[in-house]
C-alpha angles and dihedrals in degrees: 000000000000116000121206129195134178110241135184124233133204092273092059093251125133125222138166117261122196115208116234090213094214109181120252109229120246108235129169129167115239105218091189093059120095110280113251117153122159093192137031109227135182131187114214094221135207131236125235114234122224105242093191096059115115090211115115103251092221092054107043130005118241116200130197095223096188095055092039093055092042089060090052091052088052092054091047092053088054090054093247119137121234123237098198130208094003134136094291087059086056091251108185087000100079101327110086128205098261092053091041090055091049088051091051091050094047094048090048091052094043097047108023093161099041126107100261132157118180133212119253119182145129101268094127086066110076108224090233090057094053108095103163139024087249088063089056093048092050090052091052091047092051094054093038092056091048095048095043091049088066091056091246124145114242138242105194101218125211113263125231089198091055091047089054097046106035114102100182147010088265090063091057091045091051097048095045093045090054096044095045090056088067096051112110095203134018111288137207112245119218126220108180118182122228091251085072095039120009090199088070095061111139094019114175088031103291143065087216106094095211092052093044090049091054090055093046091049090049089056090049094047091050093050106027093136089060096047127080093179147310129256110216118194106177099121087230112114095188093056091047092052091049090052093043091057091053098050120109110261091249095055121083127216110226108195115225091177105126090183102054107022100129093057094043095047093046088051131184140259090293099050147291142247126249112214144247104169140164090208090062088071096067097030096042098129093048091045090051092050092047092050091051088056091050089050086057091051089249097140093164090052090049091055093043090060102036104035094067089060093061097083088054091049093047090051094046092049098040117130127319076049095180089071093065091105089076090063092046092055092041090060092043088057094047090050095051100251088125134016099231144034098238123126138195108271092014090280092154085088095059095091128054125247092246088053091054091045090056090049088054092052093047094046090051092047095056095042097253099134108096093197111016094192092052091045092051092048092049094048090047089058089056092046090052090053087056091050098258114133129184 
């Protein structure tokens, strides 16, 4: 049965769209099968807001813990690792540190044997309240102690306070050297470009990527025994490849490039990137299928599944890139992972209706709608709210 829905475009016009109804593949990871994984991959996953909470969404985040943890179980069944309490979960952008820590604890209890790394940063320290580098270090130490006390592995997140205070590359070297000494197990570093968070402009002491990269690599070289890998989210594949080729052999490159991930994960004759991606939240079943094909040395099959998702990712992460979380949750709602399109901090309003309509078309085109009829009906309810009737 063909489903049709009236959708807006960027010109303000309305037109009928017929869904192609391409089937979403059924993929589940068999944990009893022999382990053979050619890449380590994480999805930075979203949280589900509690729409029935009386709390003002701009004052205090309210999380639907049941739905949030159910989505993490879903990712684990697909064989995809979980990057917990990161940017996709609106960390520091609606999700505060106390709730982030509760999220980390609950995920750890729910999935004690899953591949999970959790975000540790300084977001409880307002940048304006950080007066010295020691303030930044103390903030890192506070979160590090709390996260490590749960038994969780750590992603050492970039710090807005450090970006504001640091005057030189040496300041970054000093803070990271001191913080890494307190890490119990090797961590994943986190280089997030200012397109994801404008407050991180000039991270590693320079707005010049080559100069910043030199500083970051110096930190890694000085602490390689404390570093599992680094997530790089610059949306610049050439810079990522340059850095990947300069990493110590024991340190992984986790691509955070939501524009060029198939090419970077597939790699070249000199290496490849593992992955820690926000886009792997909404495209999880297709990512899982593509990675199975890569595990079987079927590179063409890998690209045939994953490449068609790139237009959707590029649209979802288009500037202002930091608003991509709205698209992530929109698709989670369409695909039945939550019963509503409500976000922490009211972030469902951060993208336009035509933007969401194009996401709908692109998701349908690459077979990402688990139940096209349900997805169309759910989007129609939103369109009706905006005054668009069939």
